[in-house]
N, C-alpha and C positions, 0 to 999 in steps of 0.2 A: 576924262573919258577912258581911262586905262582899262577900266572894268568891262569895256565893250570890246568884244572880238575884233581886232583890227581888220582881219580877212573880210569881215563882212559889215564894216562900218557903213558903207555906202549901199548896202544891200537891204532893201525894205522887206526881205523875207527872213531876216535873222537879227536877233537882238539877244545878247548875253549879258546878263546883270549879274556880274560877279559879287557886286556890293551888297546884293540881297541878303537879308539875315537868314533866309532859307535855302540859299544856293550852296551846293547842289540839292535840289529837292528829291533826286533820285540817286541811287548808287551809280557811279560812273567809273570807268577805267582811266588810269593816267593820261593826262593829256586830252581827254574827251571833253567837249564843251557842249552845253545845252542851249537850244533855242529857247529864250524866255518869252518869245512873242506870244505863244499860246501857253501862258502861265496857267490858266484854268482851262483844261481841255474842252474845246468846243464840241467834241464828238462824245461826250460822256453819255449823253442821253440815247445814243445810237446802239441799238442792240447788236448789230452786225458790223461795228467799227473795225476797222483795219488794223488795230492794235492788239495787244496780247493781255487783256485784263483777266483777272480772276473773280470769283464771286464768293461772297460770304451768304450762307444759307441761315435765315433767321428761323426762329422757333415756329413761326406761322407758315414756313415754307417759302416765304419771299426771298428774292435774291437782291443782294447789294453788290453793286460793281465795284471792285477794289482794282484801282489803276496804279498802285504804288510801285509795281514792277514794271510798268509800261514806259517806254521811252519815244514812242512813235511820233507824237506831236512835237517833241523836243529835239528832233533830228533836222538838221538843216535841208536835207534832201527831201524831206517829206511835206514841206509847205505846199506845194502844188497839189498833193494828194488830199491833204486836209481841206483846201478850198473846194476841191472837186467833190468831196464827201459832203461839205456843207451845202452845195448847191443842188445836190441830189438827196431828196428827203425820203428816198425810197427804203421801205422796210422789206426784206425778202424772208418769207417763212416756207420751210419745206416739212410737210406732214406725210407720213407714210400712210399707205392705205390700211395697213394693220392697225394704225392708231384710230382711224376713222370707221374701222369695220363694224363694230356693234351698233353703232348709230345708223350707219348705212344700210345695214341688214334690215333694220326696222323700216327704213324707207321702202327697201326692196319689197318686203312683205306686204306694205300698205298699198304699193303700186300693182303688185301682182295678184292680190285678192285671194289669197290661198283659203281664207276663211268660207269663201263661197263655192269652194270645189269639193268634190267627193275626195275621200281619203286617198285613193289610188292616184288620181290625177294631181293632187296636192304634192304627193311624195315624188312624182316624176318632175314636177316643176322645180320643187325645192332642190332635188339632186341636180338638175341642170344648172339652176342658179349658182349652186355651190362648186360645180365644176368649172363654170365659165370664171368665177372669181379666183380659183386657184390656178386656172391656166393663164389668165391675163392680167390679175391685179394685185395678187397677193404680195408681190415684191417690188411693186411700183410706189411712186410718191406723187403728191401734188405740191407744186410750187405757187405760193400766192406773192403777189407784189402789192405793197400797201404804201399809199402816200398820204400823209397827214395834211390837213388844211385847216386854217384859222376860221373862227366864227364869222369874222368880217367878211369872208366870202359868201355868206348867206344872207339874202334879202327877201323881202316879202314877194314870194311867187317866183324867184329865180336865184340861181347860184351866179356869181361873178368870179371867174378864174382868169386874172389878168384882163385882157380885152374880150375874152370869151364870156358869153352869157348863156346861162342854160336855163330854160324854163322848167320850174317844178312847183306845181300848185299847192303841194302839200306844206311848202314853206311859210305859206301865208295862214296857215291854220293854228298856229301856236306861238306863244311868246318867246321871241329870240333871246330873252334874258336868261332862260334856262339852258340855252346851247353853250356847251363847253368847246367843241371842235368837230371835225368831221375826218372821214377817212375814205378815199376811193381805193378800191381794190379790183384786181384782175387775176384770173388763173384759168386753167382748162383741165379737163378730165384727162386720166391716163389714157393714152392711145392703145387701140386693139385693132388688129386685122379683121377686116370683113370676112365672114364665112357663109357657106351656101345654106346652112340650116337657117330656117326662118325662126325657129324657137330659139336657137343659140344667138342669133343676130339680135333678137329682142332682148335677150338678158344681157347682152354686152351694153346695149344702150341704157337699160334699166340700172346696170350697175354703175355706168358713167353718170348718170343723172343722179343717182342715189349718193355717190361719192361726193358730188359736187354740193348736194343738199347738205351732207353732213360736214362738208368743208365750210360752208357758210356758218353752220351752228359752231363749229370749232372757233372760226374767225370771230363771231359776235363774243364768244366767251373770253378769247384772248385779248380783245381789244378792251372789254369791261375790266379785266383783271389788270391790264397795263395802265388804264386811266384811273384805277381805283387805289393807287398806293397810298395817297395822303388823304383822300376823301372819296367815298363811294360815288361812283358814276353810273350812268345807265346808258345803254346802247340800243338804239332802234334795230329793228329787223332790217335786213338788206333791202334795198330798192335801187331802181335804175331805170335804164331805157326801157320804154314800152309799158310802164306801169307806174302807179302811184303818182299820177299827175305830172309825170315825164314822158315826153315823146320818144319815139324810136330814133329819131335823128341825133338824139343825145349822145348815142354811141360814137359818132364822129369826134364830138368834143372830147368825151372822156378818154378815148382812144389817143388823141393827141397829147393830153396830159400825162398818159401813161405811156408814151412813146419810148421804146427801148427798154421795157420792163424786164426784169429777170425771169419773170414767169413764161416768157416765150410767146404772149398773145399779140397778134398783129391784125391791123386793119387792112383788108385786100383793096384792090383797086375799085371793086365793086361796091365797097362799103360794108362788107360782112367781115366779122371777126374769123381769124384763123388761129389754131384749129377750130374746126366747127363745134365742138362741145366746149366753148368758152363763156366765161363770165365776166361782166364787169359792172360794177355797181358802187354803192355809196352806203356807209353807216353813218350816222349821226350820234355824237356822244352828249349826254344831258347830265345836268346837275340835279335834276328831278326826274322822278319816274313819270311817264305818261302813257295813257292808252294807245298803244301803237300796234294794230293788227294789220298785217300786211299780206298774208299768206293767200288770201282769196282775191287779192287786187292784181294778179299778174297780168291780165289782159287789159288793164285799164290804162288809158292814156289821158286821163283827165277830161272825159267827154262831158256834154252838156248837162247830162243829169248828175254827173258828180257823185260824191259819197261824203260822209262826214269829215273826211279828210281833205276833200277837194272844193273848188270853188262853188259847187252847187249845194254846199252844206251851210245851213244858216245858224247852227248852233256853235258851242265852243267846247274845247277840251276841258 
């Protein structure tokens, strides 16, 4: 047992195997000993891990994580932090409004209806919209918190997150054999102070909504790229409380799951999300592409009439 560090012999948080053919697997200074307990780093798949990895960029633009210079999981004092990271499967993504601008501006134009205005009015509206963006949003960011969940959480007509069951009629409308996994996300729009001008206040809210819509598009593409490293995957549109066969009360369950998220979204005592311009929802990742059109279903809570994705639909996808 000489190869095991005597200082930590009775410590379940440290194991140093100097007889290993690969020890030390990283460059160390004289006298430094590595914790071999996490021989293969369990945080490798975490993009925002607490270590210091570098990245190799492939010819197709893909990034390969290189941990050869990272000692984080092998330091004795970091055991508790590694376990904490494993228990928290949250991914935090920060995207600047500038990155979202082009797509968000298309949402602004669609919402504002410039095409139906005369040229002079349209110019005034566009000028106001541009001014509001530059004053309140151009230097802001949106932080999104993502939590991945396993396909075993999905059942016909409901999600099961531990003891929490969440009704969702759409889950009974397609084969679960094509489901790969799912993601819960939450974020909120950049904040802006209220103004006296009705037109300016209108465009503040239009920009907040448009940036959130653009963020959802960004998130859809991000998840699809992330899940398609080895095999092409397909991501559904975002859906959640209040539409697509999921009742408004689902906000409470999802908010509990996302409690303490880095996006700063909270549930108030009255059951509302705070800040007011907040989103919480779900993406599903599929191994096959399916027809999944959600944008016209925002007000649907799985009513008796249903639709082709809900319990009133008699056909098949």
